[in-house]
A tleap script that builds the chain and sets N, CA, C and O, in Angstrom:
source leaprc.protein.ff14SB
mol = sequence {
  NMET THR THR TYR PHE PHE VAL ALA ALA SER
  GLU LYS PHE LEU THR VAL GLU GLU PRO LEU
  ASP GLU ILE LEU LYS GLU ARG THR ARG ASN
  TYR LYS GLU ASN ASN LYS GLU ILE ASP PHE
  TRP LEU LEU LYS ASN PRO SER PHE LEU GLN
  THR ASN GLN PHE ALA ASP LEU LYS ALA LYS
  ILE PRO SER THR PRO ALA VAL VAL LEU SER
  THR ASP LYS LYS PHE ILE THR PHE LEU LYS
  LEU ARG LEU GLU PHE VAL ALA VAL GLY GLU
  PHE GLU CYS PRO ASN ALA GLU ILE ILE ASP
  PRO PHE LYS VAL CGLU
}
set mol.1.N position { 98.136 160.864 98.718 }
set mol.1.CA position { 97.554 159.632 99.203 }
set mol.1.C position { 97.489 158.616 98.067 }
set mol.1.O position { 97.223 158.966 96.917 }
set mol.2.N position { 97.733 157.372 98.405 }
set mol.2.CA position { 97.688 156.285 97.429 }
set mol.2.C position { 96.515 155.383 97.753 }
set mol.2.O position { 96.259 155.088 98.920 }
set mol.3.N position { 95.798 154.942 96.726 }
set mol.3.CA position { 94.726 153.977 96.913 }
set mol.3.C position { 95.269 152.588 96.637 }
set mol.3.O position { 95.871 152.330 95.595 }
set mol.4.N position { 95.042 151.698 97.596 }
set mol.4.CA position { 95.455 150.305 97.474 }
set mol.4.C position { 94.209 149.435 97.361 }
set mol.4.O position { 93.196 149.692 98.012 }
set mol.5.N position { 94.296 148.423 96.540 }
set mol.5.CA position { 93.231 147.454 96.338 }
set mol.5.C position { 93.790 146.095 96.723 }
set mol.5.O position { 94.994 145.867 96.605 }
set mol.6.N position { 92.924 145.181 97.187 }
set mol.6.CA position { 93.441 143.878 97.582 }
set mol.6.C position { 92.393 142.781 97.468 }
set mol.6.O position { 91.187 143.029 97.491 }
set mol.7.N position { 92.901 141.563 97.345 }
set mol.7.CA position { 92.097 140.366 97.544 }
set mol.7.C position { 92.651 139.721 98.804 }
set mol.7.O position { 93.860 139.745 99.035 }
set mol.8.N position { 91.776 139.146 99.620 }
set mol.8.CA position { 92.190 138.531 100.874 }
set mol.8.C position { 91.531 137.170 101.027 }
set mol.8.O position { 90.384 136.969 100.628 }
set mol.9.N position { 92.268 136.250 101.605 }
set mol.9.CA position { 91.770 134.911 101.910 }
set mol.9.C position { 92.728 134.327 102.944 }
set mol.9.O position { 93.644 135.005 103.408 }
set mol.10.N position { 92.506 133.066 103.299 }
set mol.10.CA position { 93.457 132.440 104.211 }
set mol.10.C position { 94.779 132.246 103.486 }
set mol.10.O position { 94.818 132.066 102.269 }
set mol.11.N position { 95.851 132.287 104.248 }
set mol.11.CA position { 97.175 132.085 103.668 }
set mol.11.C position { 97.239 130.743 102.943 }
set mol.11.O position { 97.805 130.651 101.853 }
set mol.12.N position { 96.670 129.724 103.533 }
set mol.12.CA position { 96.683 128.386 102.913 }
set mol.12.C position { 95.985 128.406 101.561 }
set mol.12.O position { 96.489 127.837 100.593 }
set mol.13.N position { 94.839 129.050 101.490 }
set mol.13.CA position { 94.103 129.110 100.221 }
set mol.13.C position { 94.928 129.809 99.145 }
set mol.13.O position { 95.052 129.302 98.030 }
set mol.14.N position { 95.489 130.965 99.474 }
set mol.14.CA position { 96.224 131.739 98.468 }
set mol.14.C position { 97.568 131.123 98.087 }
set mol.14.O position { 97.995 131.232 96.938 }
set mol.15.N position { 98.231 130.482 99.036 }
set mol.15.CA position { 99.588 130.010 98.742 }
set mol.15.C position { 99.697 128.516 98.462 }
set mol.15.O position { 100.705 128.069 97.917 }
set mol.16.N position { 98.690 127.740 98.820 }
set mol.16.CA position { 98.761 126.294 98.612 }
set mol.16.C position { 97.676 125.799 97.658 }
set mol.16.O position { 97.966 125.083 96.698 }
set mol.17.N position { 96.432 126.179 97.923 }
set mol.17.CA position { 95.307 125.620 97.175 }
set mol.17.C position { 95.093 126.248 95.798 }
set mol.17.O position { 94.530 125.607 94.912 }
set mol.18.N position { 95.528 127.476 95.610 }
set mol.18.CA position { 95.343 128.169 94.332 }
set mol.18.C position { 96.689 128.373 93.635 }
set mol.18.O position { 97.719 128.479 94.300 }
set mol.19.N position { 96.687 128.429 92.315 }
set mol.19.CA position { 97.946 128.622 91.571 }
set mol.19.C position { 98.389 130.086 91.531 }
set mol.19.O position { 98.818 130.583 90.490 }
set mol.20.N position { 98.283 130.763 92.656 }
set mol.20.CA position { 98.631 132.173 92.726 }
set mol.20.C position { 100.094 132.403 92.373 }
set mol.20.O position { 100.433 133.404 91.743 }
set mol.21.N position { 100.952 131.490 92.774 }
set mol.21.CA position { 102.377 131.621 92.482 }
set mol.21.C position { 102.615 131.763 90.977 }
set mol.21.O position { 103.414 132.593 90.545 }
set mol.22.N position { 101.924 130.955 90.192 }
set mol.22.CA position { 102.050 131.030 88.727 }
set mol.22.C position { 101.613 132.394 88.201 }
set mol.22.O position { 102.283 132.990 87.358 }
set mol.23.N position { 100.493 132.875 88.703 }
set mol.23.CA position { 99.953 134.160 88.258 }
set mol.23.C position { 100.938 135.289 88.560 }
set mol.23.O position { 101.205 136.135 87.708 }
set mol.24.N position { 101.475 135.292 89.788 }
set mol.24.CA position { 102.395 136.355 90.184 }
set mol.24.C position { 103.721 136.268 89.433 }
set mol.24.O position { 104.292 137.299 89.080 }
set mol.25.N position { 104.217 135.066 89.185 }
set mol.25.CA position { 105.458 134.909 88.408 }
set mol.25.C position { 105.269 135.412 86.980 }
set mol.25.O position { 106.132 136.109 86.447 }
set mol.26.N position { 104.149 135.064 86.363 }
set mol.26.CA position { 103.884 135.505 84.991 }
set mol.26.C position { 103.759 137.022 84.928 }
set mol.26.O position { 104.280 137.657 84.011 }
set mol.27.N position { 103.073 137.595 85.896 }
set mol.27.CA position { 102.908 139.054 85.913 }
set mol.27.C position { 104.259 139.740 86.139 }
set mol.27.O position { 104.544 140.763 85.516 }
set mol.28.N position { 105.082 139.190 87.016 }
set mol.28.CA position { 106.418 139.743 87.252 }
set mol.28.C position { 107.251 139.688 85.977 }
set mol.28.O position { 107.917 140.662 85.626 }
set mol.29.N position { 107.216 138.559 85.288 }
set mol.29.CA position { 107.949 138.415 84.032 }
set mol.29.C position { 107.490 139.460 83.019 }
set mol.29.O position { 108.311 140.104 82.367 }
set mol.30.N position { 106.183 139.622 82.893 }
set mol.30.CA position { 105.623 140.590 81.956 }
set mol.30.C position { 106.050 142.013 82.307 }
set mol.30.O position { 106.386 142.794 81.418 }
set mol.31.N position { 106.039 142.348 83.576 }
set mol.31.CA position { 106.452 143.685 84.002 }
set mol.31.C position { 107.921 143.933 83.655 }
set mol.31.O position { 108.276 145.010 83.177 }
set mol.32.N position { 108.771 142.935 83.896 }
set mol.32.CA position { 110.196 143.086 83.583 }
set mol.32.C position { 110.408 143.283 82.092 }
set mol.32.O position { 111.198 144.135 81.685 }
set mol.33.N position { 109.709 142.503 81.271 }
set mol.33.CA position { 109.833 142.627 79.819 }
set mol.33.C position { 109.406 143.999 79.321 }
set mol.33.O position { 109.931 144.499 78.327 }
set mol.34.N position { 108.458 144.601 80.012 }
set mol.34.CA position { 107.926 145.895 79.602 }
set mol.34.C position { 108.475 147.054 80.438 }
set mol.34.O position { 107.960 148.171 80.376 }
set mol.35.N position { 109.512 146.784 81.210 }
set mol.35.CA position { 110.135 147.806 82.057 }
set mol.35.C position { 109.132 148.552 82.925 }
set mol.35.O position { 109.210 149.770 83.086 }
set mol.36.N position { 108.199 147.805 83.474 }
set mol.36.CA position { 107.176 148.389 84.333 }
set mol.36.C position { 107.510 148.088 85.795 }
set mol.36.O position { 107.941 146.985 86.132 }
set mol.37.N position { 107.306 149.074 86.643 }
set mol.37.CA position { 107.575 148.907 88.068 }
set mol.37.C position { 106.517 148.010 88.712 }
set mol.37.O position { 105.327 148.131 88.419 }
set mol.38.N position { 106.960 147.113 89.589 }
set mol.38.CA position { 106.043 146.204 90.291 }
set mol.38.C position { 105.067 147.026 91.131 }
set mol.38.O position { 105.466 147.919 91.879 }
set mol.39.N position { 103.784 146.706 90.993 }
set mol.39.CA position { 102.742 147.411 91.742 }
set mol.39.C position { 101.809 146.439 92.467 }
set mol.39.O position { 100.641 146.746 92.707 }
set mol.40.N position { 102.346 145.255 92.814 }
set mol.40.CA position { 101.569 144.262 93.538 }
set mol.40.C position { 102.489 143.512 94.493 }
set mol.40.O position { 103.680 143.343 94.229 }
set mol.41.N position { 101.911 143.062 95.618 }
set mol.41.CA position { 102.691 142.412 96.661 }
set mol.41.C position { 101.830 141.367 97.351 }
set mol.41.O position { 100.641 141.590 97.581 }
set mol.42.N position { 102.426 140.228 97.681 }
set mol.42.CA position { 101.774 139.198 98.486 }
set mol.42.C position { 102.208 139.420 99.929 }
set mol.42.O position { 103.399 139.378 100.236 }
set mol.43.N position { 101.251 139.653 100.806 }
set mol.43.CA position { 101.530 139.902 102.222 }
set mol.43.C position { 100.829 138.861 103.076 }
set mol.43.O position { 99.633 138.618 102.918 }
set mol.44.N position { 101.574 138.255 103.973 }
set mol.44.CA position { 100.992 137.287 104.910 }
set mol.44.C position { 100.716 137.988 106.224 }
set mol.44.O position { 101.606 138.605 106.810 }
set mol.45.N position { 99.485 137.892 106.681 }
set mol.45.CA position { 99.020 138.502 107.927 }
set mol.45.C position { 99.296 140.007 107.983 }
set mol.45.O position { 99.982 140.477 108.891 }
set mol.46.N position { 98.764 140.765 107.017 }
set mol.46.CA position { 99.009 142.211 106.993 }
set mol.46.C position { 98.325 142.933 108.154 }
set mol.46.O position { 97.202 142.605 108.539 }
set mol.47.N position { 99.017 143.900 108.688 }
set mol.47.CA position { 98.494 144.658 109.832 }
set mol.47.C position { 97.227 145.432 109.503 }
set mol.47.O position { 96.375 145.609 110.373 }
set mol.48.N position { 97.083 145.896 108.267 }
set mol.48.CA position { 95.908 146.726 107.959 }
set mol.48.C position { 94.601 145.968 108.143 }
set mol.48.O position { 93.556 146.588 108.342 }
set mol.49.N position { 94.636 144.631 108.080 }
set mol.49.CA position { 93.403 143.863 108.314 }
set mol.49.C position { 92.990 143.873 109.786 }
set mol.49.O position { 91.871 143.481 110.118 }
set mol.50.N position { 93.883 144.317 110.667 }
set mol.50.CA position { 93.574 144.394 112.105 }
set mol.50.C position { 92.807 145.665 112.464 }
set mol.50.O position { 92.365 145.819 113.603 }
set mol.51.N position { 92.646 146.569 111.510 }
set mol.51.CA position { 91.983 147.838 111.805 }
set mol.51.C position { 90.472 147.668 111.872 }
set mol.51.O position { 89.923 146.686 111.371 }
set mol.52.N position { 89.811 148.628 112.493 }
set mol.52.CA position { 88.351 148.615 112.592 }
set mol.52.C position { 87.694 148.584 111.223 }
set mol.52.O position { 86.641 147.971 111.048 }
set mol.53.N position { 88.307 149.239 110.264 }
set mol.53.CA position { 87.775 149.322 108.913 }
set mol.53.C position { 87.563 147.935 108.282 }
set mol.53.O position { 86.645 147.751 107.483 }
set mol.54.N position { 88.406 146.969 108.640 }
set mol.54.CA position { 88.341 145.643 108.031 }
set mol.54.C position { 87.986 144.528 109.016 }
set mol.54.O position { 88.224 143.356 108.726 }
set mol.55.N position { 87.427 144.872 110.160 }
set mol.55.CA position { 87.085 143.876 111.179 }
set mol.55.C position { 86.109 142.832 110.640 }
set mol.55.O position { 86.299 141.638 110.873 }
set mol.56.N position { 85.067 143.262 109.924 }
set mol.56.CA position { 84.082 142.317 109.380 }
set mol.56.C position { 84.710 141.403 108.341 }
set mol.56.O position { 84.432 140.204 108.320 }
set mol.57.N position { 85.543 141.951 107.489 }
set mol.57.CA position { 86.205 141.163 106.452 }
set mol.57.C position { 87.136 140.131 107.082 }
set mol.57.O position { 87.120 138.964 106.690 }
set mol.58.N position { 87.940 140.546 108.047 }
set mol.58.CA position { 88.881 139.624 108.686 }
set mol.58.C position { 88.149 138.499 109.398 }
set mol.58.O position { 88.638 137.370 109.431 }
set mol.59.N position { 86.999 138.783 109.963 }
set mol.59.CA position { 86.220 137.759 110.663 }
set mol.59.C position { 85.761 136.650 109.714 }
set mol.59.O position { 85.494 135.533 110.157 }
set mol.60.N position { 85.669 136.940 108.443 }
set mol.60.CA position { 85.227 135.948 107.464 }
set mol.60.C position { 86.349 135.030 106.979 }
set mol.60.O position { 86.088 134.018 106.329 }
set mol.61.N position { 87.591 135.383 107.293 }
set mol.61.CA position { 88.734 134.578 106.849 }
set mol.61.C position { 89.019 133.545 107.933 }
set mol.61.O position { 89.269 133.909 109.082 }
set mol.62.N position { 88.984 132.246 107.577 }
set mol.62.CA position { 89.009 131.180 108.580 }
set mol.62.C position { 90.303 131.012 109.369 }
set mol.62.O position { 90.262 130.489 110.482 }
set mol.63.N position { 91.432 131.429 108.844 }
set mol.63.CA position { 92.695 131.288 109.577 }
set mol.63.C position { 93.602 132.450 109.213 }
set mol.63.O position { 93.125 133.475 108.725 }
set mol.64.N position { 94.889 132.309 109.440 }
set mol.64.CA position { 95.827 133.388 109.171 }
set mol.64.C position { 95.599 133.953 107.771 }
set mol.64.O position { 95.662 133.212 106.790 }
set mol.65.N position { 95.336 135.252 107.669 }
set mol.65.CA position { 95.045 135.837 106.365 }
set mol.65.C position { 96.288 136.160 105.546 }
set mol.65.O position { 97.387 136.334 106.073 }
set mol.66.N position { 96.073 136.230 104.262 }
set mol.66.CA position { 97.087 136.725 103.328 }
set mol.66.C position { 96.351 137.586 102.313 }
set mol.66.O position { 95.155 137.405 102.087 }
set mol.67.N position { 97.063 138.513 101.708 }
set mol.67.CA position { 96.456 139.384 100.700 }
set mol.67.C position { 97.413 139.568 99.529 }
set mol.67.O position { 98.632 139.464 99.669 }
set mol.68.N position { 96.828 139.841 98.385 }
set mol.68.CA position { 97.590 140.405 97.281 }
set mol.68.C position { 97.160 141.857 97.249 }
set mol.68.O position { 95.991 142.168 97.023 }
set mol.69.N position { 98.111 142.735 97.477 }
set mol.69.CA position { 97.888 144.173 97.554 }
set mol.69.C position { 98.420 144.802 96.276 }
set mol.69.O position { 99.496 144.434 95.803 }
set mol.70.N position { 97.679 145.743 95.717 }
set mol.70.CA position { 98.119 146.383 94.481 }
set mol.70.C position { 97.561 147.788 94.380 }
set mol.70.O position { 96.573 148.132 95.029 }
set mol.71.N position { 98.209 148.592 93.558 }
set mol.71.CA position { 97.665 149.903 93.219 }
set mol.71.C position { 96.890 149.826 91.911 }
set mol.71.O position { 96.361 150.834 91.443 }
set mol.72.N position { 96.821 148.639 91.320 }
set mol.72.CA position { 96.145 148.404 90.038 }
set mol.72.C position { 94.800 147.713 90.278 }
set mol.72.O position { 94.746 146.506 90.517 }
set mol.73.N position { 93.729 148.480 90.214 }
set mol.73.CA position { 92.393 147.947 90.479 }
set mol.73.C position { 92.011 146.843 89.491 }
set mol.73.O position { 91.351 145.875 89.870 }
set mol.74.N position { 92.420 146.982 88.235 }
set mol.74.CA position { 92.083 145.969 87.231 }
set mol.74.C position { 92.719 144.619 87.562 }
set mol.74.O position { 92.097 143.576 87.356 }
set mol.75.N position { 93.941 144.631 88.068 }
set mol.75.CA position { 94.599 143.378 88.440 }
set mol.75.C position { 93.857 142.699 89.585 }
set mol.75.O position { 93.682 141.481 89.572 }
set mol.76.N position { 93.425 143.463 90.561 }
set mol.76.CA position { 92.690 142.891 91.687 }
set mol.76.C position { 91.337 142.354 91.219 }
set mol.76.O position { 90.895 141.308 91.694 }
set mol.77.N position { 90.679 143.048 90.301 }
set mol.77.CA position { 89.423 142.545 89.734 }
set mol.77.C position { 89.671 141.222 89.017 }
set mol.77.O position { 88.890 140.281 89.160 }
set mol.78.N position { 90.755 141.148 88.246 }
set mol.78.CA position { 91.127 139.897 87.573 }
set mol.78.C position { 91.320 138.779 88.588 }
set mol.78.O position { 90.816 137.672 88.397 }
set mol.79.N position { 92.058 139.063 89.681 }
set mol.79.CA position { 92.295 138.030 90.697 }
set mol.79.C position { 90.997 137.578 91.348 }
set mol.79.O position { 90.814 136.386 91.599 }
set mol.80.N position { 90.102 138.502 91.621 }
set mol.80.CA position { 88.812 138.153 92.217 }
set mol.80.C position { 88.056 137.192 91.302 }
set mol.80.O position { 87.491 136.203 91.770 }
set mol.81.N position { 88.043 137.478 90.008 }
set mol.81.CA position { 87.353 136.602 89.061 }
set mol.81.C position { 88.068 135.261 88.923 }
set mol.81.O position { 87.416 134.227 88.782 }
set mol.82.N position { 89.373 135.266 88.960 }
set mol.82.CA position { 90.168 134.048 88.780 }
set mol.82.C position { 90.127 133.156 90.007 }
set mol.82.O position { 90.037 131.934 89.883 }
set mol.83.N position { 90.191 133.750 91.188 }
set mol.83.CA position { 90.269 132.974 92.417 }
set mol.83.C position { 88.915 132.704 93.054 }
set mol.83.O position { 88.800 131.776 93.854 }
set mol.84.N position { 87.904 133.467 92.735 }
set mol.84.CA position { 86.531 133.347 93.209 }
set mol.84.C position { 86.344 133.499 94.710 }
set mol.84.O position { 85.692 134.449 95.143 }
set mol.85.N position { 86.891 132.598 95.518 }
set mol.85.CA position { 86.590 132.558 96.944 }
set mol.85.C position { 87.515 133.461 97.759 }
set mol.85.O position { 88.159 133.018 98.709 }
set mol.86.N position { 87.567 134.722 97.373 }
set mol.86.CA position { 88.378 135.706 98.079 }
set mol.86.C position { 87.525 136.929 98.376 }
set mol.86.O position { 86.531 137.193 97.699 }
set mol.87.N position { 87.924 137.656 99.380 }
set mol.87.CA position { 87.274 138.931 99.686 }
set mol.87.C position { 88.076 140.033 99.014 }
set mol.87.O position { 89.277 139.883 98.790 }
set mol.88.N position { 87.426 141.124 98.696 }
set mol.88.CA position { 88.123 142.255 98.094 }
set mol.88.C position { 87.898 143.498 98.940 }
set mol.88.O position { 86.910 143.608 99.666 }
set mol.89.N position { 88.822 144.419 98.832 }
set mol.89.CA position { 88.696 145.669 99.564 }
set mol.89.C position { 89.644 146.702 99.008 }
set mol.89.O position { 90.439 146.430 98.109 }
set mol.90.N position { 89.542 147.885 99.559 }
set mol.90.CA position { 90.430 148.979 99.165 }
set mol.90.C position { 90.528 149.969 100.309 }
set mol.90.O position { 89.664 150.027 101.184 }
set mol.91.N position { 91.595 150.745 100.280 }
set mol.91.CA position { 91.782 151.802 101.275 }
set mol.91.C position { 92.776 152.813 100.736 }
set mol.91.O position { 93.577 152.514 99.850 }
set mol.92.N position { 92.707 154.017 101.288 }
set mol.92.CA position { 93.688 155.050 100.977 }
set mol.92.C position { 94.684 155.102 102.117 }
set mol.92.O position { 94.333 154.912 103.281 }
set mol.93.N position { 95.912 155.357 101.769 }
set mol.93.CA position { 96.956 155.359 102.773 }
set mol.93.C position { 97.928 156.490 102.479 }
set mol.93.O position { 98.230 156.746 101.313 }
set mol.94.N position { 98.413 157.155 103.474 }
set mol.94.CA position { 98.182 156.922 104.895 }
set mol.94.C position { 96.831 157.478 105.344 }
set mol.94.O position { 96.288 158.413 104.757 }
set mol.95.N position { 96.316 156.865 106.403 }
set mol.95.CA position { 95.090 157.362 107.028 }
set mol.95.C position { 95.225 157.204 108.539 }
set mol.95.O position { 96.287 156.816 109.026 }
set mol.96.N position { 94.173 157.498 109.276 }
set mol.96.CA position { 94.256 157.489 110.742 }
set mol.96.C position { 94.630 156.119 111.300 }
set mol.96.O position { 95.305 156.039 112.327 }
set mol.97.N position { 94.207 155.044 110.646 }
set mol.97.CA position { 94.482 153.700 111.152 }
set mol.97.C position { 95.643 152.994 110.442 }
set mol.97.O position { 96.303 152.137 111.030 }
set mol.98.N position { 95.885 153.346 109.205 }
set mol.98.CA position { 96.899 152.641 108.411 }
set mol.98.C position { 97.983 153.633 107.967 }
set mol.98.O position { 97.748 154.501 107.125 }
set mol.99.N position { 99.142 153.483 108.542 }
set mol.99.CA position { 100.278 154.335 108.183 }
set mol.99.C position { 101.130 153.638 107.125 }
set mol.99.O position { 101.564 154.261 106.155 }
set mol.100.N position { 101.365 152.337 107.322 }
set mol.100.CA position { 102.216 151.548 106.431 }
set mol.100.C position { 101.416 150.371 105.885 }
set mol.100.O position { 101.136 149.438 106.639 }
set mol.101.N position { 101.037 150.372 104.616 }
set mol.101.CA position { 100.221 149.290 104.065 }
set mol.101.C position { 100.971 147.958 103.982 }
set mol.101.O position { 100.339 146.916 103.808 }
set mol.102.N position { 102.291 147.967 104.102 }
set mol.102.CA position { 103.095 146.753 103.953 }
set mol.102.C position { 103.481 146.107 105.285 }
set mol.102.O position { 104.130 145.061 105.299 }
set mol.103.N position { 103.090 146.716 106.391 }
set mol.103.CA position { 103.420 146.167 107.695 }
set mol.103.C position { 102.657 144.866 107.927 }
set mol.103.O position { 101.464 144.769 107.640 }
set mol.104.N position { 103.365 143.872 108.449 }
set mol.104.CA position { 102.745 142.567 108.742 }
set mol.104.C position { 102.863 142.274 110.235 }
set mol.104.O position { 103.735 142.803 110.924 }
set mol.105.N position { 101.984 141.438 110.703 }
set mol.105.CA position { 101.980 141.054 112.125 }
set mol.105.C position { 102.955 139.935 112.369 }
set mol.105.O position { 103.095 139.475 113.502 }
savepdb mol mol.pdb
quit
């Protein structure tokens, strides 16, 4: 089982209002320079937010959600501090409700 961590907000907030693109490009560049495998993904309207486990969290997001999903808890903590107005969560996968963490609606 793999543990995934994420920050979630509206797609508009993450992709337009915040400089998330810069952060992800810099992290990608750093990973390539250090021959490290990518362990983070930007997902628009991920299916796992539709599960009962995240119903309360999804209700707090004003429009179509987006998440940065990662297996690196420290990176998600950094994003939470950097972006401020995001929700955070985690889950293990696969589980009864989430088979594919990358599936989008």
